[in-house]
C-alpha positions in Angstrom: -1.8 97.8 -16.1 1.5 96.3 -14.8 1.5 92.6 -14.0 3.2 91.8 -10.8 5.7 88.9 -10.6 7.5 88.0 -7.4 11.0 88.3 -9.0 10.2 91.3 -11.2 11.7 91.6 -14.6 14.1 94.2 -16.1 15.9 92.3 -18.8 14.7 89.5 -21.1 17.0 87.5 -23.4 15.3 86.0 -26.4 17.2 83.1 -27.8 15.4 83.1 -31.1 17.3 80.3 -32.8 19.8 77.5 -32.3 21.2 77.8 -35.8 24.7 79.3 -36.2 27.2 79.3 -39.0 29.8 78.5 -36.4 30.1 75.4 -34.2 32.6 76.6 -31.5 33.2 73.0 -30.5 35.1 73.9 -27.3 33.0 76.6 -25.9 29.5 77.3 -27.2 27.3 77.5 -24.1 24.2 76.7 -26.2 25.6 73.9 -28.4 24.5 75.9 -31.5 25.5 75.0 -35.0 24.7 74.9 -38.7 22.3 72.0 -38.4 20.2 73.4 -35.5 16.7 74.8 -36.1 14.8 77.9 -35.1 12.7 76.1 -32.5 9.0 76.1 -31.7 8.3 79.8 -31.3 6.6 81.6 -34.1 7.2 85.3 -34.8 3.8 86.0 -33.2 4.9 84.0 -30.1 8.0 86.1 -29.8 5.9 89.3 -30.2 3.5 88.2 -27.5 6.3 87.3 -25.2 7.9 90.7 -25.7 4.6 92.4 -24.9 4.2 90.4 -21.7 7.8 91.3 -20.7 7.0 95.0 -21.1 3.9 94.6 -19.0 6.1 93.0 -16.3 8.4 96.1 -16.3 11.2 95.0 -18.7 13.4 97.7 -20.0 15.7 95.8 -22.4 15.6 92.7 -24.6 18.5 90.8 -26.0 18.3 88.9 -29.3 20.7 86.0 -29.2 21.1 82.5 -30.6 22.7 80.7 -32.2 23.1 83.5 -34.6 20.0 85.7 -34.3 20.4 87.3 -37.8 19.8 83.8 -39.3 16.2 83.8 -38.1 13.9 84.9 -40.9 12.0 87.0 -38.5 15.0 88.6 -36.8 14.3 92.2 -38.0 10.6 92.1 -37.3 11.1 90.6 -33.8 13.7 93.3 -33.0 11.5 96.0 -34.5 8.5 94.8 -32.4 10.7 95.2 -29.2 11.6 98.7 -30.3 8.1 99.6 -31.0 7.1 98.3 -27.5 9.6 100.8 -26.0 12.4 98.5 -25.1 16.1 98.9 -25.7 17.4 96.1 -27.8 20.8 94.4 -27.6 21.8 92.2 -30.6 24.5 89.6 -29.9 25.9 88.5 -33.2 29.0 86.6 -34.4 29.2 89.3 -37.2 30.0 86.7 -39.8 27.6 88.1 -42.3 25.4 91.3 -41.8 22.9 92.2 -44.5 21.9 95.8 -45.4 18.6 95.4 -43.5 20.5 94.3 -40.5 22.8 97.3 -40.6 19.8 99.6 -40.8 18.4 98.0 -37.7 21.7 98.2 -35.8 21.9 101.9 -36.5 18.8 102.5 -34.5 19.7 104.7 -31.5 18.1 102.2 -29.0 19.9 99.2 -30.5 23.3 98.0 -29.2 25.6 95.5 -30.8 27.8 92.8 -29.1 30.1 90.2 -30.5 32.9 87.8 -29.5 36.6 87.9 -30.4 38.9 85.0 -29.6 42.4 85.8 -30.7 44.6 88.3 -32.4 45.8 85.5 -34.7 43.3 84.5 -37.4 44.1 80.8 -37.3 43.5 80.6 -33.6 40.2 82.5 -33.9 39.1 80.2 -36.7 40.0 77.1 -34.7 37.8 78.3 -31.8 34.8 79.0 -34.1 35.3 75.9 -36.2 35.0 77.9 -39.4 37.9 79.1 -41.6 37.7 82.8 -42.5 35.5 83.7 -39.5 38.1 86.0 -38.0 38.4 88.0 -41.2 34.7 88.4 -41.6 34.0 89.3 -37.9 36.9 91.8 -37.8 35.7 93.4 -41.1 32.2 93.8 -39.7 33.5 95.3 -36.4 35.3 97.9 -38.5 32.2 98.4 -40.6 30.0 98.9 -37.5 32.4 101.4 -36.0 32.5 103.3 -39.3 28.7 103.5 -39.2 28.8 105.0 -35.7 27.5 101.8 -34.1 28.8 101.2 -30.6 30.2 97.7 -30.4 30.7 95.7 -27.1 33.4 93.1 -27.5 33.9 90.0 -25.3 37.2 88.2 -25.4 36.8 84.7 -23.9 39.7 83.2 -22.0 39.6 79.5 -22.6 42.7 78.7 -20.5 45.3 81.0 -22.2 45.1 84.3 -20.4 48.1 85.7 -22.4 46.3 85.1 -25.7 43.1 86.7 -24.3 45.0 89.7 -23.2 46.7 90.1 -26.6 43.3 90.0 -28.2 41.9 92.6 -25.8 44.9 94.9 -26.3 44.5 94.7 -30.0 41.0 96.3 -29.9 40.6 100.0 -29.7 36.8 99.9 -29.2 35.9 101.4 -25.8 33.9 98.5 -24.4 36.0 95.3 -24.2 35.6 92.6 -21.6 37.7 89.5 -20.9 35.8 86.6 -19.3 36.6 83.0 -18.6 34.7 80.2 -20.4 32.2 78.6 -18.2 31.7 74.8 -18.2 28.3 74.9 -19.8 27.3 73.5 -23.2 30.2 72.4 -25.5 32.7 73.6 -22.8 31.3 71.2 -20.3 32.3 68.1 -22.2 30.8 65.1 -20.4 30.4 67.0 -17.1 26.9 67.7 -15.7 25.9 71.4 -15.6 26.4 73.0 -12.3 25.0 76.2 -10.6 28.6 76.8 -9.5 29.3 78.0 -13.0 26.7 80.8 -12.8 27.4 84.4 -11.8 25.0 84.3 -8.8 22.4 86.7 -10.1 20.6 84.5 -12.7 16.8 84.8 -12.4 17.2 88.2 -10.6 15.0 90.6 -12.6 16.1 88.7 -15.7 15.0 85.7 -17.7 15.8 83.9 -20.9 13.3 82.4 -23.4 14.8 79.5 -25.4 13.8 78.6 -28.9 11.5 75.9 -27.5 9.6 78.5 -25.4 11.2 77.2 -22.2 12.0 79.9 -19.7 15.5 79.7 -18.1 17.1 81.7 -15.4 19.7 83.0 -17.9 21.5 82.0 -21.0 24.3 80.2 -19.2 21.9 78.7 -16.7 19.8 77.2 -19.5 19.6 73.9 -17.6 17.4 75.6 -15.0 14.0 76.1 -16.6 10.6 76.6 -15.0 7.9 76.5 -17.6 7.1 77.3 -21.2 5.6 80.5 -22.6 3.7 78.4 -25.2 1.8 76.7 -22.4 1.2 79.4 -19.8 2.7 82.7 -20.8 5.7 84.6 -19.3 3.9 86.1 -16.3 2.6 82.8 -15.2 6.1 81.2 -15.5 7.7 84.0 -13.5 5.0 83.8 -10.8 5.3 80.0 -10.4 6.8 78.0 -7.6 9.0 76.3 -10.1 10.6 79.7 -11.0 11.1 80.5 -7.4 12.7 77.2 -6.7 15.0 77.5 -9.8 16.1 81.0 -8.8 16.6 79.9 -5.2 18.9 77.0 -6.2 21.5 79.5 -7.5 24.3 80.4 -5.0 24.0 84.1 -4.4 27.1 86.2 -4.0 26.3 89.4 -2.1 29.8 90.3 -0.8 31.4 92.6 -3.4 34.9 91.4 -2.4 33.9 87.9 -3.6 33.9 89.2 -7.2 36.6 88.0 -9.6 38.9 90.6 -11.2 36.8 90.5 -14.4 33.6 91.5 -12.6 32.0 94.7 -13.6 29.1 95.2 -11.1 28.7 98.9 -11.9 27.4 98.1 -15.4 23.7 98.3 -15.8 23.0 95.8 -18.5 22.7 92.1 -18.3 25.0 89.2 -17.9 25.5 87.4 -21.1 27.6 84.6 -22.6 30.6 86.8 -23.1 30.6 88.3 -19.6 31.1 85.9 -16.8 30.9 87.9 -13.6 30.9 86.5 -10.1 28.4 89.1 -9.1 25.9 91.4 -10.8 25.1 90.1 -14.3 25.3 93.4 -16.1 27.1 94.3 -19.2 28.6 92.4 -22.1 30.6 92.5 -25.3 32.0 90.2 -28.1 35.4 90.1 -29.8 37.7 90.0 -32.9 41.1 89.0 -34.2 43.9 89.4 -36.8 46.1 87.6 -39.3 49.5 86.5 -37.9 51.1 87.6 -41.1 50.0 91.2 -41.0 49.9 94.0 -38.5 46.5 94.8 -37.2 45.4 98.3 -38.2 43.9 100.2 -35.3 40.1 100.1 -35.3 38.6 103.6 -35.8 
């Protein structure tokens, strides 16, 4: 029997960990890093939340972090979502992918997304805060394509559109998106988070569960929470007045002409950290880069 929630639910993002091998000091929306933990949610809590999302009508779940593959229950959580009938999107930095991860990513209902910052290795590594990250991410993008895995790539423009365009042009994967960095998390500096940084559709048939169990209107809008699934469950949170108030606080953009040039309202996925639309939050991809000393071979 389907549980009814006022806002409905189509897409649920599961931020299963705050841990990441990268620090991305100038742009990580979540403030993730090597010293962060996996939060308060157990594997059983994640499984229960997935089941509640399915009962609410969800069609797709996104596993994100931090770096989701660092969570010891990553594969089992993703498999539970698949067994529940959901499509699964995995947003990974692709720094290190184990054999069991590749087997999961080859599933026909799993999609892979990553982020690419520059066609120059040193620039990419400066953004991530980790030397060698460009080489590793690029190699795993090539590996994914070789395995027949569709890869979505997001190139983030952190104030240098020419560099972002060079990175986008380097990629031969079919799904590449350039989006600007939003002033949230590390990118906000000392500024307070603002709903003006949101796409305008957060909380609209989508929600994000953070590692603490807190439910936010979306990954970027993590400062707008309305309850905790460890206390009341997902259906109760989405049916609450707090959720309605949080969603209503977001400026809505209903005029298609108000969308920025990078908006892709025709996509049917979710918004995500790599895709910063002005309108419908749907669709996303991550990115890669190359050494300044060598020509970049075309990705297959």
